[in-house]
C-alpha positions in Angstrom: -13.9 -6.3 -14.6 -13.7 -2.7 -16.2 -10.5 -0.6 -15.6 -11.2 3.2 -15.9 -8.8 4.9 -18.4 -7.5 7.9 -17.0 -5.3 10.8 -18.6 -3.0 13.6 -16.5 -3.6 17.2 -18.0 -1.8 18.9 -16.2 0.1 18.9 -12.5 1.6 21.9 -10.9 4.2 21.4 -8.1 2.4 22.9 -4.7 5.6 22.0 -2.4 8.1 19.8 -1.6 7.7 16.3 -2.9 4.4 17.3 -3.7 2.0 18.3 -6.7 -1.2 18.9 -7.6 -2.3 16.7 -10.4 -4.9 17.8 -12.6 -7.1 14.7 -14.8 -9.2 14.2 -17.7 -12.1 13.5 -16.1 -12.2 17.1 -14.1 -10.9 16.0 -10.9 -7.6 16.6 -9.0 -5.7 15.3 -7.0 -2.8 16.4 -4.2 -0.5 14.1 -3.7 2.4 14.2 -1.4 4.8 11.2 -2.4 7.1 11.8 0.7 6.0 8.4 2.2 6.3 6.4 -1.0 9.9 8.0 -2.5 11.6 4.1 -1.3 13.1 1.5 -3.5 15.3 1.3 -6.2 13.1 3.3 -8.5 11.6 6.0 -6.5 14.2 6.6 -3.8 16.3 8.8 -6.0 13.6 11.2 -6.2 14.4 11.7 -2.6 16.6 14.4 -3.9 14.3 17.3 -4.5 16.5 18.6 -7.5 15.3 15.3 -9.5 11.7 15.3 -7.8 11.5 18.8 -9.1 12.5 16.9 -12.5 8.8 15.9 -13.0 7.4 16.2 -16.4 4.2 15.4 -18.2 4.7 12.6 -20.8 2.4 13.8 -24.0 2.4 10.2 -24.8 1.2 8.2 -22.2 -0.4 11.4 -20.4 1.2 10.7 -16.5 4.2 11.8 -14.5 7.6 11.1 -15.7 11.1 11.8 -14.2 14.4 11.4 -15.8 15.2 8.6 -14.2 12.2 6.7 -15.4 10.2 6.8 -12.4 6.6 7.0 -12.9 3.2 5.8 -11.8 0.0 4.7 -13.6 -2.8 7.3 -14.3 -4.6 5.4 -12.7 -3.0 5.3 -9.5 -2.6 9.1 -9.5 -6.4 9.4 -9.9 -7.0 7.1 -7.1 -4.2 8.4 -4.8 -6.6 8.6 -1.2 -8.0 4.8 -1.6 -4.0 3.5 -2.5 -1.4 5.8 -0.3 -1.5 3.6 2.3 -1.0 0.4 0.8 1.9 2.3 -1.5 3.4 3.7 1.8 3.4 0.1 3.6 4.8 -1.1 0.3 7.5 1.9 0.0 8.7 0.4 4.3 9.1 -3.4 3.0 11.6 -1.6 0.2 13.4 0.4 3.0 14.2 -3.0 4.9 15.2 -4.9 1.8 17.2 -1.8 1.4 18.6 -2.2 4.7 19.2 -5.9 5.3 20.9 -6.4 1.7 
């Protein structure tokens, strides 16, 4: 099984919780992160000031936030195919937080 390796080359904030992400293969994704901002790692990004502090890590070539949140570049690259599963997972994180 082959694992594609992508690198994020740049990003632009295009709206609240939304980024346009460019990759080293020339492709781009417009990603609305709102549906997955849940759980211990991603919920803090609901604060727009924290979300907007996103940076491109020059070593691992992906998006990183000051609280340690990040995504595998392959996940970002394949976002359209993964967003429903990620959203479902985030909803489960929310349920655990409410019960806890």
